[in-house]
C-alpha positions as CSV (number, residue, x, y, z in Angstrom):
1,X,25.6,-90.9,73.1
2,X,23.3,-91.7,70.2
3,X,20.3,-90.5,72.2
4,X,22.1,-87.4,73.2
5,X,23.0,-86.6,69.6
6,X,19.5,-87.2,68.5
7,X,18.0,-85.0,71.1
8,X,20.4,-82.2,70.3
9,X,19.5,-82.5,66.6
10,X,15.8,-82.2,67.5
11,X,16.5,-78.9,69.2
12,X,18.8,-77.6,66.3
13,X,16.2,-78.5,63.7
14,X,13.2,-77.3,65.8
15,X,11.2,-80.5,65.6
16,X,8.3,-79.1,67.6
17,X,6.2,-82.2,66.8
18,X,8.2,-84.2,69.3
19,X,7.8,-81.9,72.3
20,X,5.8,-84.4,74.3
21,X,8.5,-87.0,74.0
22,X,11.2,-84.6,75.0
23,X,9.2,-83.4,78.0
24,X,8.9,-87.0,79.1
25,X,12.6,-87.5,78.9
26,X,13.4,-84.2,80.7
27,X,11.3,-85.5,83.7
28,X,12.6,-89.1,83.7
29,X,15.0,-89.5,86.6
30,X,15.7,-93.0,85.5
31,X,17.9,-91.9,82.5
32,X,21.3,-90.3,82.3
33,X,21.3,-86.7,83.5
34,X,22.9,-85.5,80.3
35,X,19.9,-86.8,78.3
36,X,17.5,-85.1,80.7
37,X,19.3,-81.8,80.5
38,X,19.6,-81.8,76.7
39,X,15.9,-82.6,76.4
40,X,15.1,-79.6,78.6
41,X,17.5,-77.4,76.5
42,X,15.9,-78.5,73.2
43,X,12.4,-77.7,74.6
44,X,13.6,-74.3,75.6
45,X,14.8,-73.7,72.0
46,X,11.2,-74.4,70.8
47,X,9.4,-72.2,73.4
48,X,11.6,-70.6,76.0
49,X,8.8,-69.0,78.0
50,X,7.0,-72.3,78.3
51,X,10.0,-74.6,79.0
52,X,12.8,-72.6,80.6
53,X,11.6,-73.6,84.0
54,X,12.9,-77.1,83.3
55,X,16.5,-75.8,83.2
56,X,16.0,-73.7,86.4
57,X,14.4,-76.8,88.1
58,X,17.4,-78.8,87.0
59,X,19.8,-76.3,88.6
60,X,17.7,-76.1,91.8
61,X,17.3,-79.8,92.1
62,X,19.1,-80.9,95.4
63,X,19.9,-84.2,93.8
64,X,22.1,-82.7,91.1
65,X,25.9,-82.3,91.6
66,X,27.8,-79.0,91.2
67,X,29.2,-80.3,87.9
68,X,25.6,-81.0,86.6
69,X,24.4,-77.6,87.7
70,X,27.3,-75.9,85.9
71,X,26.5,-77.8,82.7
72,X,22.9,-76.6,82.9
73,X,24.0,-73.0,83.3
74,X,26.5,-73.3,80.3
75,X,23.7,-74.9,78.2
76,X,21.3,-72.1,79.0
77,X,24.0,-69.6,78.0
78,X,23.9,-71.1,74.5
79,X,20.1,-70.5,74.0
80,X,19.3,-67.6,71.7
81,X,16.2,-66.4,73.5
82,X,15.3,-63.9,76.1
83,X,13.8,-66.7,78.2
84,X,17.3,-68.2,78.5
85,X,18.5,-64.9,80.0
86,X,15.6,-65.0,82.4
87,X,16.6,-68.4,83.5
88,X,20.2,-67.3,84.0
89,X,19.1,-64.3,86.0
90,X,17.1,-66.5,88.3
91,X,20.2,-68.6,88.9
92,X,22.6,-65.8,89.5
93,X,20.1,-63.9,91.8
94,X,19.7,-66.9,94.1
95,X,22.3,-66.4,96.8
96,X,21.8,-70.0,98.0
97,X,23.8,-71.2,95.0
98,X,27.6,-71.5,95.0
99,X,29.3,-68.2,94.0
100,X,31.1,-69.9,91.1
101,X,27.7,-71.1,89.7
102,X,26.2,-67.7,90.1
103,X,29.3,-66.2,88.4
104,X,28.9,-68.5,85.4
105,X,25.3,-67.5,85.1
106,X,26.3,-63.8,85.2
107,X,28.9,-64.5,82.5
108,X,26.2,-66.1,80.4
109,X,24.0,-63.1,80.7
110,X,26.7,-60.9,79.1
111,X,28.5,-63.4,76.8
112,X,25.7,-65.8,75.9
113,X,23.6,-65.9,72.7
114,X,20.9,-63.8,74.4
115,X,23.0,-61.3,76.1
116,X,21.2,-58.7,78.3
117,X,23.9,-56.5,79.8
118,X,21.3,-54.3,81.6
119,X,20.6,-57.2,83.9
120,X,24.3,-57.3,85.0
121,X,24.5,-53.8,86.6
122,X,23.0,-54.8,89.9
123,X,25.1,-58.0,89.9
124,X,28.2,-55.9,89.6
125,X,27.4,-54.8,93.2
126,X,27.1,-58.4,94.5
127,X,28.7,-59.1,97.8
128,X,30.5,-62.1,96.3
129,X,33.5,-60.7,94.5
130,X,33.7,-63.5,91.9
131,X,30.1,-62.8,90.9
132,X,30.6,-59.0,90.8
133,X,33.8,-59.3,88.7
134,X,32.2,-61.7,86.2
135,X,29.2,-59.4,85.8
136,X,31.5,-56.4,85.2
137,X,33.8,-58.2,82.7
138,X,30.9,-59.8,80.8
139,X,29.4,-56.5,79.8
140,X,30.4,-55.9,76.2
141,X,27.8,-53.3,75.2
142,X,26.3,-50.4,77.2
143,X,22.7,-49.7,76.1
144,X,21.4,-46.2,76.6
145,X,19.4,-47.3,79.7
146,X,22.5,-48.8,81.3
147,X,24.5,-45.6,80.6
148,X,21.8,-43.5,82.3
149,X,22.0,-45.7,85.4
150,X,25.8,-45.5,85.5
151,X,25.7,-41.8,85.1
152,X,23.5,-41.5,88.1
153,X,25.8,-43.9,90.1
154,X,28.7,-41.5,89.5
155,X,26.9,-38.8,91.5
156,X,25.7,-41.0,94.4
157,X,27.2,-41.6,97.8
158,X,27.6,-45.3,97.3
159,X,31.3,-45.9,96.7
160,X,30.8,-49.3,95.1
161,X,28.3,-47.9,92.6
162,X,30.6,-45.0,91.9
163,X,33.6,-47.4,91.3
164,X,31.6,-49.6,89.0
165,X,30.3,-46.7,87.0
166,X,33.7,-45.1,86.6
167,X,35.2,-48.4,85.4
168,X,32.5,-49.2,82.9
169,X,32.1,-45.7,81.4
170,X,35.9,-45.6,81.1
171,X,36.2,-49.1,79.5
172,X,33.4,-48.3,77.0
173,X,34.9,-44.9,76.3
174,X,31.8,-42.8,77.1
175,X,33.9,-39.7,77.2
176,X,31.0,-37.3,76.7
177,X,29.1,-38.7,79.7
178,X,32.3,-38.5,81.8
179,X,32.8,-34.9,80.9
180,X,29.1,-34.1,81.7
181,X,29.7,-35.7,85.1
182,X,32.8,-33.7,85.7
183,X,30.9,-30.5,85.0
184,X,28.3,-31.4,87.6
185,X,31.0,-31.4,90.2
186,X,30.9,-33.1,93.6
187,X,32.0,-36.7,93.9
188,X,31.2,-37.3,90.3
189,X,34.0,-34.9,89.3
190,X,36.6,-37.1,91.0
191,X,35.2,-40.3,89.6
192,X,35.0,-38.9,86.1
193,X,38.6,-37.6,86.2
194,X,39.8,-41.0,87.3
195,X,37.9,-42.7,84.5
196,X,39.3,-40.3,81.9
197,X,42.8,-40.6,83.2
198,X,42.7,-44.4,82.6
199,X,42.1,-43.8,78.9
200,X,44.8,-42.9,76.4
201,X,45.4,-39.2,76.0
202,X,44.8,-39.2,72.3
203,X,41.5,-41.1,72.6
204,X,40.1,-38.5,75.1
205,X,41.4,-35.5,73.2
206,X,40.0,-36.7,69.9
207,X,36.5,-37.4,71.3
208,X,36.3,-34.4,73.6
209,X,37.7,-31.7,71.4
210,X,37.6,-28.3,73.0
211,X,35.8,-29.7,76.0
212,X,39.2,-30.5,77.4
213,X,40.1,-27.2,79.1
214,X,43.5,-26.2,80.3
215,X,42.3,-27.0,83.9
216,X,41.1,-30.5,83.0
217,X,44.2,-31.3,81.0
218,X,46.4,-30.3,84.0
219,X,44.5,-32.7,86.2
220,X,44.7,-35.5,83.7
221,X,48.3,-35.2,82.6
222,X,49.8,-36.9,85.7
223,X,47.6,-40.0,85.1
224,X,48.3,-40.0,81.4
225,X,52.0,-39.8,82.1
226,X,51.8,-42.9,84.3
227,X,50.4,-44.8,81.3
228,X,53.6,-44.1,79.4
229,X,56.1,-44.7,82.2
230,X,58.1,-47.9,81.7
231,X,58.6,-48.3,85.4
232,X,54.9,-48.1,86.0
233,X,53.8,-50.4,83.2
234,X,56.2,-53.0,81.6
235,X,58.6,-52.9,84.5
236,X,56.1,-53.0,87.3
237,X,55.6,-56.8,87.7
238,X,59.4,-57.4,87.6
239,X,60.0,-54.8,90.3
240,X,57.3,-56.2,92.5
241,X,58.8,-59.7,92.2
242,X,62.2,-58.3,93.1
243,X,60.8,-56.6,96.2
244,X,59.5,-59.9,97.4
245,X,63.0,-61.4,97.1
246,X,64.3,-58.8,99.6
247,X,62.6,-60.7,102.4
248,X,63.5,-64.3,103.4
249,X,62.9,-66.6,106.4
250,X,64.6,-65.6,109.6
251,X,65.6,-68.8,111.5
252,X,66.4,-67.0,114.7
253,X,62.8,-65.5,114.9
254,X,60.4,-67.6,112.8
255,X,57.7,-65.1,113.1
256,X,59.8,-62.2,111.8
257,X,61.1,-61.5,108.3
258,X,64.9,-61.3,107.8
259,X,65.7,-58.4,105.5
260,X,68.7,-58.8,103.3
261,X,69.4,-55.1,103.0
262,X,71.9,-53.2,105.2
263,X,70.7,-51.0,108.1
């Protein structure tokens, strides 16, 4: 514990004069894995481009356990350098890793100290649902370049891209872009309306002004109404739970449900 604390302090105080000693510890398989990992992390704080490979190597090492790999990913997420994001992107892009590890790396790309949300867009299309959802949820900012990509996704034939674009542009309230997409027509029109309908009526009207025509308002009103419906919001979970209670085990036919209702 003393060595671990000392190594962590070296990284925090940027004692670059001791890089050689840290590099030696990071490579020494004879010492505790936590010491090796923290040495690699401290080196990455000094010069990420030079030393980030050590963290990636640690994750890729066949001798490390899932717990150790996860710790390495979490440690990289705390590094305030673009090199840390590069390391996380390498991990999350490697489909040989466990989906939970890749999901953690995706989360670090969006929520870590060196967030790069633009790297998360393609990960939002990942075939592993846990990775895709972490990538989508981790995006807290939408840089202009990312907005441009999402706007084009709204107009494409790929349903997954269209869904992701609709969700993110709605969540980040890019109302102007959604109205632009609606005006283009085609599949983008439907996706843009769905995104606008998930936002509060007042938010859309305030941002859009006179761009909300009578025609658009008529299409959005049913969705806005659902947001205010008690049955569809606060009461929904309770109703679904009660629906489940209508079905119970049928001892005369184990494979068939026994409905308690009449008729």
